[in-house]
N, C-alpha and C positions, 0 to 999 in steps of 0.2 A: 503494499500499500503506499502510496506517495503522500506526503506530510505537506499541506498547504500553511504556508508562513506568510502573514500579513505583515506590510511595513510602511514607513511613510515613503511615498513616491515622489517623483518619477527614478528612473534609473539614474544611479550615481550619488544618491543620498548616504549619508554616513549610517542612516539606519539599515539602507539597503545593503551595505559593506558589513553590517553587525548581522544582518540575517543570513548574508551570503556564509560568513563565517561559523554561524551555527549549524547550517546547512552541510556544510565541509565537514564540521567536526562530527554531526549525526551520521554522515557517510562512512568517516573513517572509524569511527566507535560502535557504532551500531548496524551498520551496513544500510542505513535508511536513507531513503530519496526524498527530496523536497521539492516543491514547487513555490517560488516566489510570487506573493500576490501585491502590488504597490497599491496603496491608498492615497487619497488626496490630503489626508490630514492624520494627526495622531489620533483625534477622538474617533474618527471612521475606522482606523486601524483597531482599536480596542474594540469597538462595535462590530466589527466583522467576525469576530471570536465570539462574542457574546451572544451574537444571533446565530451562531453556528454555520457562517458563511466560509469561515476559514478554521483549521485546526488549531493554529498558534499565531500568536503576533509577538513582534520584536519590536520594542518601544524604549526610547530614551527615559532615564528617570532622573539622573544627577550628573552633572558635569563638575570637573574638578575645580573649575575657577568661576563658573558662573551659579554654581548651585543647581537645585531640584529644577526640573522640568515641569511647570505648574500645570499644563494641559493635562499631562499624564497622570498627577497626582488628583488632579479634580475629577477627571474621568473615571478614574477608579474608585474613586469615593462614591460616584453617582451608580455604578453598576455593581450588581452582585455575582458572587461564583466564580469570578475569573481568580485563578491564582497563578504565582510565580513559579515557573517549573525551574529556571536556571537563569543565573545572572553573567552577563557578559561585560568585560570591561575593556573597552576597547580605546587605543591611543588615536586622538584626534589632530590630525596635520590640515593645516588650512593654506590653500594657495589662492592667488589673485590671477585671475583670466581676463583676457581682452582681446578683442579684434583689432584694437589700437595698436599703435607701435610703441607708446611711452607711457609712463605713468602721468606725464605733464599734460597729455591731452585727456585725461580722464575727469568728467563732470557727475557722473553718477555711478554708484555702487549697490549692485543689488546681492542680497544674500538673506538666509534664515536670521532671525534675530538673535539667535544664540551665538552664530558664527560672526555677526557683526559685532557682539559683545566681547567676543572671545578675541577680537584684533583691533578692539578699541584704541590702543596705544599705537599700534603700526598705523591705522588710518589716521591718527591724529597728526602723526608725525610726517607720512608722507603723502596724504591726501587731505588735509585740513578743512578745505572748502568744498569737497564734493556733497553732493546729496546722498544719503543712505535712505534705501528703499527695502523694507523688509518684504520678504518674500515666503511661501508658505514652505519651502525646502531649499537646501542649496542647489540642488539640480534644477529647480525651475528658476533660479536666478541665471544660470547658464543659456537657460533658453530664451531669456529676456534680452541678452546681448547679442543675440545673433545677428541683428541687422543694425547693431548701434554701436559705432567705433570708438564713440567718446564714453562709452558705458564700460564697466567691469563687473566680475562677478567673484566671491569667495566661495569656493567649494574644496571638495577633496582632491588631492592628486589624481586619484584614478579617474576622475572627470576628464581628464584631458584626451586619453584614448577614446572614451565613450562619445565625447562630444565634437571632439577634433577643435577645440578651441586653444589659441596659444596661451602659455605661461608667461606673465610679466613678472611674477614674484613667487618664490617658493618659502614654505615655512615660515608663514606670518603671524601665526598665533602667538599671543603676548607672552604665554608661558610654554616652554619647550616640553613640560610634562604633563601637557593638556590631555584629560582622557574623559570617557564619558560611560557611566554605568547604563546597559541597557538590560531590561527584564524580558525573559521570553514567558508570554502569558498564555494561559489556555484553561479550559474548563475542567478539564481531567487529567490532572498532573500524577506523573509516573512516580511513585515512592523511591527515594534516593538518598544517599547519604548527603547530610546538608551542613552547612557551617554558619547559616545566617538566617535569621526570621525576620520579616517586615509585617507591620500591622498600623492600623490607624483607629483613632477612638475619638469622639465627643465627649466632653463632661458635663454635667449639669451648669446652666447659666446663673452667674452671679451668687456661687456658693463658695465662701473663702476655703482656700486649701484645695480646690477641686482639681488643680494639676498636681498640686504635690502629692496627695495620695494615690495617684497611680504611678507616680515615678517612685515613690516610697517602696512600693511593692518590689518593683526590681532592686532597689538599693538593700532593703533587708535580706535579700537572697544573693547578695554579692553577684547580681547578674550585669554584666557590661553592656551598656547602650553605645552603639557607634554612631547613632544619628537620632537626632530628634529636631523638629521644627513644625512649625504650624501653616495652616491655610484658612482663609476665612472661609465659612461654611456657606457664605452668601445669603443666609437667611437673614441676618442682621449684623449690624456694626457691633463687634466686639465678640463675636461667636467664632470659634475657632474648632479646625480639625486638627489632631495632634498625629504626626506620623512618626515611627520609631523603629529603628534596625536594632536588633538584639544578635549578639555574638554567641552562638549556641546551636544546639540541635533540638528537634521537636520532640524527641523520644526521652531528652534529658528531664528525670522526675522534679528536679528543681524548677526548670521552665514550665513545665505542664502546671504545677503547682501555682506558679506566678500568674500565668495567664489565666487559669481559673478564679484567682483572687482579684484579677483585674475587672472582670465582671461586676465586681460590688461597687466600684469606685467610678464607672464609666456609663456614659448615657447610650451610644452606640460603638461598637467595635467590630472590626473588620480584619482577620487575620489573612494576609495576602499568600502566606506562605514559606515554607522551610526549605531552602534551596542551597545547591552548591555554587560557588563562584569560579568562574573561569576568566584567567587573565590573558588577553591575546597580545602579540607583539607586532611591531611593523612587518617583520617577516612573513607573519601569517597572513596580513593583508596584501602584503605584494605578490602572494602565491595565488589569490583569487583572480 
């Protein structure tokens, strides 16, 4: 059977690279074939799995320099039953493309908002007066510049051979160790050895100590939290959803006990899964 993998499209996005890397890993480790299914947005990528149109989805969750991907977290909170099967940590390299001959003639730069933010210092230094136009994906940005010699796009190096657009500058991301966490989401995760657990919860509104009590559940059991952050519930000002990553395995009795106790101090809780983490390297991407 062929596994269908949804990802943010079109061809050439970092999400597609992560999906290709996961497909390659499945082929190598499980002899499992995959069919990549590009979607126009991250939200639609997740909905495609929730609705049963695809088997799995590969979505960005957090970047090492720009933080969490809000659209992914917000959409997951709205949906039920989606679980994390695997995490992929992908090195992110940004390249500047243009059909113009030099940076001096560039007036407009297109890219995904995350890519523009991750190259902010380079843009301020080399193109301080250009208009920055956000697109739904880095690959869409390349399509925008096909007939505009005074425009440029920021995308992954792999896009050069896919779109046949000249490169004017390489490795333009502000931090050389730039990387992004991607989650492989599915309705039916296969049990596996895990090293991280992710969950989200809301707490009763305007109750003193409402956040302290859930956190105390983990502190009292000496459980390490590798990430905690908040997102607005979008119901009213001052209401938040809290996202947490736990270092550990879902079969650990201490963690089982903590998650059970957590229900006493939360309004809504969603456990996204217990999963392994796969770290990819540049050479892994070059092979795709």
